[in-house]
N, C-alpha and C positions, 0 to 999 in steps of 0.2 A: 334637540331641546331641552335638556339638561341643562345650558347656563341658560339659559329665560326660568326655568324653574329656580336656579340660586339669585339670578337678579334677583327675580322677583319674593325669595327666602331673606335675602340682604333687604331689600326693600321695608319689609312689611318687621322686618327685628327693627332696624332704624325708626319705624314711624315709633315704635310702641317705645324704644327707647324716651322717646323728648318726653314719654310722660312719669311724672313725679309722682303724682299724687297718686296711688292704687283704688279709689271708686274713679279716676277717668282714668285708668289703662282700662278697668274692667268695663268703661261704657265705652272706651274708643274697638276694643275686643268685642264688642255684643255688634257694634254699628258696622263693622270691615266682617265680620262673617257673613250680616244678612245684605249686604253690597256683593261679596264673593259668590255666596249661593249661588246668585242668577236661579232663582224663585220667581223671582218678578214680584216679590213684595218686600221691597226694603224698607219699607214705612219702620218708624219704633213701637206702633200697635203689635206689626206682630214676634218681638221679643218676648222670649219667656225666659231667660235670666235674670234681666234687670226690667224698670218698669218703664214704659214711654213715657215717663216722666222726667225722670231721671237724665232720659238719654236724650231729649226734649231741651232739656236745661242745661250739657254738653254743648249743645251745638246752636244754642241762642248767643248774642253777639251783645255784650255790655255795654256800655262809655266807661 
């Protein structure tokens, strides 16, 4: 069980290390927490730290 937690922790750290902009990092942390909370509410509208619009902008794909 420890190996699984260690790998998950490393993956989480590696994902967060790829974001250089603090605003993006904060948004990704909020999104990951929403997904990992497993409360059945992964929608950005349920975020309390960042606005749903900020999270939506992070997920949008621009040309």
